[in-house]
C-alpha atoms as one frame of an Amber mdcrd trajectory, in Angstrom:
protein
 -93.586  31.142 153.547 -94.977  34.542 151.938 -94.224  37.996 152.864 -96.072
  41.227 152.815 -95.082  42.188 149.210 -96.232  38.758 147.964 -99.949  39.213
 149.688 -99.902  42.476 148.155 -99.178  41.695 144.673-101.529  38.505 145.292
-104.478  40.537 145.983-103.709  43.060 143.345-103.731  39.815 140.785-107.101
  38.953 142.182-108.414  42.341 141.475-107.268  42.297 137.932-108.547  38.547
 137.462-112.251  39.253 138.528-111.762  42.363 136.529-110.712  40.532 133.744
-113.636  37.924 133.924-116.305  39.915 135.255-118.555  39.508 132.394-118.329
  35.910 132.514-119.471  36.049 136.205-122.050  38.518 135.178-123.459  36.114
 132.407-124.186  33.693 135.311-126.917  35.642 136.549-130.257  33.965 135.263
-132.805  36.668 136.695-134.119  38.172 133.295-134.595  41.676 135.037-131.759
  43.972 133.761-129.439  44.465 136.637-126.017  45.047 137.784-123.933  41.943
 138.135-122.387  39.992 140.395-118.940  40.108 138.936-119.076  44.024 138.097
-119.755  44.453 142.151-117.103  41.983 143.009-114.606  43.568 140.703-115.350
  47.122 141.996-115.066  46.211 145.635-111.743  44.478 145.537-110.469  47.058
 142.873-110.628  49.776 145.849-108.409  47.299 147.550-105.766  47.103 144.707
-105.498  50.723 144.550-104.848  51.303 148.152-102.227  48.292 148.261-100.492
  49.885 145.216 -99.137  52.555 147.530 -97.500  50.135 149.919 -94.109  48.660
 149.599 -92.187  45.961 152.198 -94.929  46.243 154.735 -96.072  42.972 157.048
 -98.559  40.423 155.822-100.782  42.059 158.794-100.204  45.385 157.269-101.428
  44.333 153.667-104.068  42.387 154.894-105.411  45.319 157.216-105.118  47.801
 154.450-107.016  45.504 151.972-109.822  44.929 154.406-110.105  48.424 155.288
-110.320  49.482 151.674-112.566  46.588 150.298-115.362  47.494 153.224-115.339
  51.144 152.233-115.559  50.166 148.404-118.017  47.291 148.999-120.971  47.407
 146.305-123.985  45.110 146.489-124.425  42.055 148.626-121.444  40.106 146.586
-119.280  42.764 147.265-120.085  43.108 151.072-119.726  39.604 151.456-116.456
  39.512 149.797-115.429  42.508 151.850-116.265  40.411 155.067-114.004  37.631
 153.797-111.150  39.699 153.446-111.780  41.252 157.013-111.313  37.816 157.985
-107.722  37.866 156.392-106.864  40.781 158.414-107.865  39.188 161.683-105.856
  35.795 160.758-103.031  37.578 159.708-102.985  40.255 162.625 -99.453  41.329
 163.741 -98.093  38.567 161.219 -94.738  39.225 159.300 -95.229  36.112 156.981
 -98.127  33.754 155.819 -97.917  30.325 157.549-100.297  27.435 157.372-101.595
  28.161 160.662-102.543  31.994 160.177-103.673  31.151 156.739-105.956  28.525
 157.737-107.371  30.829 160.329-107.833  33.515 157.779-110.050  31.492 156.052
-111.942  30.580 158.995-112.599  34.103 160.096-113.622  35.356 156.944-116.526
  32.783 156.663-117.497  33.553 160.315-117.757  37.070 159.684-119.886  36.612
 156.421-122.005  34.013 157.941-122.700  36.424 160.952-123.506  39.222 158.404
-126.105  37.642 156.640-129.665  37.175 158.498-130.687  33.949 156.546-127.588
  32.491 154.954-128.657  30.702 151.576-126.484  27.697 150.768-125.554  27.188
 146.964-124.239  30.844 147.212-120.607  32.300 147.665-120.962  31.406 151.530
-121.019  27.801 150.797-118.157  28.067 148.344-116.255  30.095 150.967-117.182
  27.909 153.560-115.909  24.596 152.138-112.751  26.380 150.872-112.015  27.219
 154.448-113.058  23.531 155.676-110.263  22.017 152.924-107.765  24.858 154.191
-108.268  23.465 157.877-107.851  19.898 157.042-104.695  20.636 155.103-103.212
  22.519 157.969-104.090  19.731 160.292-102.117  17.461 157.770 -98.866  19.491
 158.226 -99.178  20.887 154.830 -97.215  24.038 154.086 -98.776  27.560 153.286
 -98.919  27.299 149.289-100.646  23.815 149.823-103.169  24.994 152.300-104.079
  27.756 149.716-104.320  25.001 146.796-106.467  22.912 149.351-108.997  25.860
 149.950-109.043  26.236 146.171-109.757  22.564 145.368-112.622  23.050 148.119
-114.147  26.144 146.517-114.435  24.265 143.217-115.969  21.478 144.758-118.296
  23.586 146.386-118.959  25.975 143.268-119.705  22.490 141.067-122.277  21.441
 143.798-124.114  24.898 144.037-126.926  23.936 141.197-127.772  21.038 143.512
-128.597  23.194 146.575-130.291  26.259 144.680-132.811  24.491 142.105-133.111
  27.706 139.872-129.382  27.209 138.771-129.587  23.910 138.097-132.574  24.686
 135.832-130.623  27.324 134.220-127.833  25.017 133.974-125.316  27.413 135.661
-123.018  27.566 138.578-123.585  30.360 141.608-122.318  33.795 140.140-120.811
  34.841 143.679-119.269  31.633 144.325-117.715  31.837 140.715-116.307  35.024
 141.461-115.060  34.213 144.729-112.913  31.216 142.986-111.926  33.509 139.931
-110.414  35.906 143.024-108.724  32.828 144.672-107.181  31.937 140.995-105.733
  35.341 140.722-104.180  35.071 144.062-102.872  31.704 143.129-101.072  32.855
 140.311 -98.640  35.115 142.402 -98.500  32.601 145.202 -97.518  29.786 142.985
 -95.581  31.084 139.870 -94.918  34.807 141.111 -96.929  35.892 138.258 -99.348
  38.875 138.737-102.082  38.746 136.450-102.558  41.705 134.668-105.584  43.706
 134.061-106.687  43.898 130.308-107.488  47.178 128.414-111.017  46.144 128.094
-111.801  45.845 131.991-112.976  49.179 132.964-112.691  49.329 136.329-114.529
  52.863 136.607-117.518  51.468 135.108-120.665  51.976 137.248-121.599  49.306
 139.375-124.970  47.277 139.024-127.117  45.210 141.349-126.256  41.685 141.757
-129.609  39.692 141.544-128.980  36.141 141.485-126.841  35.631 144.963-129.687
  35.199 147.441-127.318  35.252 150.407-127.972  38.963 151.456-131.502  39.395
 150.883-133.557  40.689 153.983-136.955  39.883 154.417-138.991  42.474 156.209
-142.160  40.795 157.067-143.291  41.118 160.801-144.639  38.221 162.175-144.107
  38.883 165.853-145.675  41.842 167.927-143.172  43.017 170.175-140.270  45.044
 168.772-137.542  44.781 171.502-134.271  47.049 171.491-131.445  47.262 173.895
-127.851  47.216 174.430-125.749  44.632 176.386-122.694  45.861 178.173-120.562
  43.022 177.676-119.436  41.260 180.823-115.486  41.058 180.876-115.927  37.392
 182.348-118.287  36.124 179.711-116.565  34.156 177.124-119.875  33.429 175.223
-120.130  34.547 171.564-122.588  37.289 170.338-123.530  34.537 167.694-125.150
  32.351 170.264-127.325  35.494 171.485-128.126  36.159 167.710-128.938  32.208
 167.152-131.262  32.183 170.264-133.103  35.342 168.852-133.710  33.873 165.451
-135.146  30.810 167.264-138.102  33.160 168.792-138.605  35.823 166.540-137.759
  37.790 163.237-136.062  40.810 162.070-133.010  40.107 164.105-130.161  42.578
 164.419-127.096  41.766 166.517-124.099  44.129 166.041-121.228  43.712 168.723
-117.673  45.043 169.376-115.446  44.622 172.350-117.660  46.449 174.622-121.306
  46.242 173.758-123.745  44.544 171.691-126.289  46.236 170.081-129.695  44.112
 170.038-133.112  44.454 167.869-135.690  41.671 167.676-139.373  41.271 166.995
-140.602  38.522 169.061-143.817  37.139 170.928-141.778  36.709 174.088-139.633
  39.860 175.017-138.987  38.562 178.378-136.977  35.520 176.903-135.040  37.635
 174.695-134.044  39.726 177.747-133.293  36.739 180.139-130.764  35.183 177.342
-128.994  38.538 176.686-128.708  39.089 180.660-126.294  36.050 180.747-124.059
  38.206 178.420-123.849  41.249 180.583-126.276  44.168 181.953-128.915  45.764
 179.777-129.385  49.686 179.089-131.455  51.359 176.656-134.216  48.903 176.835
-137.155  49.350 174.741-140.077  47.453 174.014-143.008  48.240 171.435-146.417
  46.545 171.002-146.351  46.902 166.805-149.857  45.865 166.472-150.927  48.861
 168.686-148.437  51.014 166.907-149.729  49.921 163.740-152.954  50.528 164.560
-152.108  54.150 165.870-150.171  55.354 162.960-151.747  57.144 160.359-150.370
  57.551 157.029-150.034  61.080 156.118-150.070  60.672 152.218-149.782  63.901
 149.738-150.578  64.136 146.229-148.922  66.914 145.053-147.268  68.101 141.832
-143.693  68.405 142.158-141.286  71.152 141.212-139.024  71.307 138.124-136.262
  68.573 138.596-133.083  69.682 139.337-129.777  67.533 138.960-129.138  65.271
 142.213-125.784  66.216 143.881-123.283  63.592 143.699-121.941  62.585 147.077
-118.461  62.606 145.786-118.429  66.490 145.712-120.026  66.945 149.069-117.658
  67.603 152.080-118.239  66.435 155.868-120.386  68.788 157.915-120.719  69.816
 161.631-124.238  68.540 163.036-126.760  71.481 163.044-129.709  69.492 164.233
-130.872  66.140 165.780-132.345  64.429 162.707-131.417  63.999 159.029-131.667
  61.989 156.113-129.612  59.886 153.521-131.747  58.310 150.700-130.587  56.302
 147.415-132.253  57.019 144.350-131.720  57.341 140.824-133.442  59.914 138.470
-133.932  63.926 138.973-137.567  63.524 139.757-137.164  60.828 142.510-134.181
  63.002 143.892-136.377  66.062 143.857-139.135  64.263 145.706-137.010  62.742
 148.402-135.706  66.450 148.926-139.285  67.691 149.159-139.814  65.087 151.992
-137.025  66.320 154.080-134.183  64.223 153.024-130.763  66.128 153.559-128.482
  63.848 151.137-129.023  61.931 148.144-126.845  59.158 146.932-127.255  58.658
 143.065-127.855  54.842 142.679-130.147  51.888 142.591-130.894  49.220 140.169
-127.471  48.892 137.778-126.038  51.419 140.096-125.060  50.062 143.533-123.192
  52.843 145.497-120.445  51.590 147.874-120.117  51.808 151.662-117.974  54.729
 151.168-120.660  56.408 149.047-123.005  56.128 151.549-120.522  57.172 154.514
-119.846  60.166 152.715-123.572  61.171 152.447-123.841  60.333 155.986-120.920
  62.828 157.168-122.166  65.575 154.554-125.774  65.110 156.429-125.457  68.054
 159.091-127.521  65.988 161.857-126.702  63.994 165.105-128.829  61.100 163.972
-128.948  60.010 160.518-131.563  57.645 158.695-130.715  55.678 155.816-133.013
  54.824 153.183-131.078  52.366 151.065-134.091  51.715 149.035-132.878  48.477
 147.192-132.477  45.015 149.013-128.958  45.007 147.540-127.758  48.458 148.899
-128.771  47.348 152.418-125.656  45.548 153.563-123.414  48.163 152.206-125.688
  50.861 154.226-125.155  48.610 157.273-121.379  48.421 156.820-121.147  52.238
 157.282-122.676  52.467 160.858-119.106  51.702 162.822-117.341  54.265 160.237
-119.506  56.951 161.023-118.611  59.943 163.258-122.491  60.184 164.143-125.368
  57.725 164.883-126.567  55.893 161.988-129.872  54.038 161.536-130.594  51.837
 158.677-133.957  51.095 157.556-134.406  48.490 155.780-136.144  49.798 152.356
-135.847  47.828 149.521-137.857  49.830 147.131-138.379  53.536 146.183-141.841
  53.563 147.493-141.069  52.052 150.805-138.291  55.202 151.076-141.114  57.589
 150.224-143.580  55.923 152.748-140.822  55.946 155.656-139.998  59.596 154.992
-143.743  60.610 155.131-143.858  58.632 158.670-141.008  60.300 160.259-141.932
  62.370 163.282-139.354  65.325 164.322-140.865  65.246 167.779-140.326  61.469
 168.349-137.000  59.677 169.619-134.902  57.841 167.707-136.417  54.347 168.394
-139.960  55.351 167.938-139.149  56.956 164.492-137.414  53.667 163.378-140.101
  51.597 164.394-142.699  53.418 162.618-140.933  53.687 159.679-140.113  50.278
 159.469-143.563  49.100 160.356-145.171  51.478 157.780-143.305  49.512 155.065
-145.920  47.068 155.463-148.346  49.558 154.211-147.102  50.093 150.817-146.891
  47.263 147.874-144.568  48.243 145.064-145.119  47.471 141.325-142.458  47.718
 138.551-142.551  47.407 134.789-139.095  46.987 132.958-137.754  44.672 130.315
-136.121  41.122 130.064-132.257  41.662 129.558-132.064  38.038 128.444-134.066
  35.020 127.467-134.650  33.198 130.554-137.129  30.580 132.593-137.982  31.727
 136.087-140.669  30.235 138.080-142.125  28.221 135.330-142.307  30.954 132.953
-140.663  31.393 129.664-139.213  34.563 129.301-138.111  36.438 125.924-135.426
  39.134 125.640-136.938  42.396 125.262-140.450  41.425 126.767-141.908  43.513
 129.101-141.488  42.472 132.628-144.243  43.003 135.585-143.057  42.738 139.127
-144.991  42.665 142.286-142.802  43.431 145.163-139.650  41.910 143.565-141.149
  38.713 141.852-142.083  38.395 138.493-145.580  37.808 138.033-146.319  38.360
 134.085-144.735  39.257 130.848-146.433  41.575 128.223-145.604  43.128 125.147
-147.998  46.377 125.298-147.050  48.722 128.167-150.768  50.087 128.518-152.081
  46.516 128.928-149.171  45.711 131.202-149.949  48.827 133.125-153.185  47.905
 133.679-153.094  44.350 134.255-150.375  45.212 136.861-152.784  47.669 138.698
-155.564  45.415 138.886-153.140  42.842 140.405-152.215  45.027 143.097-155.188
  47.438 143.832-157.194  45.814 146.744-160.179  46.307 148.437-158.487  48.460
 151.217-156.081  50.072 148.930-156.548  54.056 148.870-153.459  55.800 147.164
-151.782  54.784 143.993-148.576  56.774 142.533-147.379  56.384 139.280-143.609
  57.196 138.813-142.728  57.241 135.048-139.130  56.695 133.961-136.624  58.523
 131.909-137.645  56.413 128.752-141.251  57.372 128.880-142.216  60.666 127.235
-144.838  63.063 129.137-147.478  62.080 126.453-147.096  58.469 126.917-147.088
  58.971 130.589-150.373  60.915 130.627-152.070  58.426 128.191-151.450  55.579
 130.575-152.592  57.396 133.590-155.758  58.437 131.926-156.408  54.577 131.216
-155.500  53.705 134.589-157.455  56.590 136.206-160.360  55.701 133.804-160.433
  52.092 135.104-159.532  52.456 138.845-160.061  56.056 139.682-163.727  55.356
 141.163-161.773  53.245 143.834-158.119  54.886 144.835-157.002  58.361 144.504
-154.260  57.950 141.455-151.084  60.512 140.926-148.808  60.708 138.491-145.454
  61.795 138.960-141.898  62.191 136.777-139.808  60.288 138.596-136.844  60.125
 135.757-135.900  56.676 136.801-133.523  54.629 134.889-134.208  50.999 134.151
-137.822  50.841 135.104-140.322  52.105 132.696-142.950  52.600 135.718-142.912
  52.211 139.337-146.088  51.956 141.124-147.009  52.914 144.754-150.111  51.294
 146.219-151.067  52.073 149.703
């Protein structure tokens, strides 16, 4: 059996191993957009746990697992980091109140972790870290049933993880085409290998000098497991809270599975006393009837989004922005008492964008975005620094949504995360906020407003690649529309004109062009003039100095 000190050393060893090998994991990302990578996010997430564990000595296995899970949750960055934190949350549940690791609680730890990770992802994608962890758990369970000792159970889990990892290209064609395995799955295997070194040989893997644990995180783009799709295909937004019936032994996952079968945009968050539900559906009555089998309902709200969409008018403003100021880092802001009902936290990178969000009423800016995923703790501190009873969070990046949602149960005030995946979506949400409306009406209006805005981005290819049948050379300009690569170019002006032509539709009214930190004012003005000459008679075009990194231009079309 293994005690708490051994588990502590095993997790620290795992953190060192993924830090040492994070570039190898990063390099598995085949998506050519410059992004922060899976290995970096996983390393920074579990590295936060390692720092906390170094302070412990002679604690129980249960205590060590609990400290690790809490630190991982707060330090989670990107989808891969959040999923890693959920897997270790399972360890905390499996080892709860345990003095030592046994075959039974180790097998349970893997099972609980996989359950938590799958529950957190709206549309789980097989061939990712989820699959690797699930198969590892299945192998561990089999070994436990066969009477294996704890080390043999862990060895079985590692075998299952490696088998599943090797099979990820068969489950995700994009991996097979690129000749690589899934980056998140590989990262999980590297973590297990770090733990195994201590469990098997008592040897802690040391961090290499080149493994800089303080490097800024980057967005994990290859792992599709945690992507959120925001398309609204069902007209009735239905929200309520279930006061859980103490005599009901059904799991909230059953309710979530049913809701996903009758609608989309499903969010089910639970604790021991309540289940919070959000779903878009054609039949709200069916959702309500199913929920009633779990307990009585309170705070029930149903909105017809089609009607709401017709009535909502976008109050777009085109104005010159004030000179940029340096964005406050959330690390230096201290918690404050609520002074108003509503407040906003927004994630963005670039002084111009930060100033724009402030002009729109955002209280606290979290510095981050593409290549810089803030952690759950970064977002939590920003929430606590916002002087409001209810705080709306705008992640503005699909790989920050999960980390933001992990902050909800940790906050001392009500938090509502709007699933904004781009900067233009975040700006549109801020414009559609109504200070006189209630929480749910505002959340609905802002989430619905996202459908009115399209996002274009121009960046460069960070590596040679082939994506969706397109051969891409390193250094070429990449044009993306709503997150998907649409074409490559070598001339920036031609790229902008082609992307604008592609995005501007007959019903488009407003176009905003945000130029980044690598574009001079003269370059921006020249390209703006070209776009205005071509399309200015069709739409109103505004140029804004966003100052954002990575993207030469971000285009908002409404």
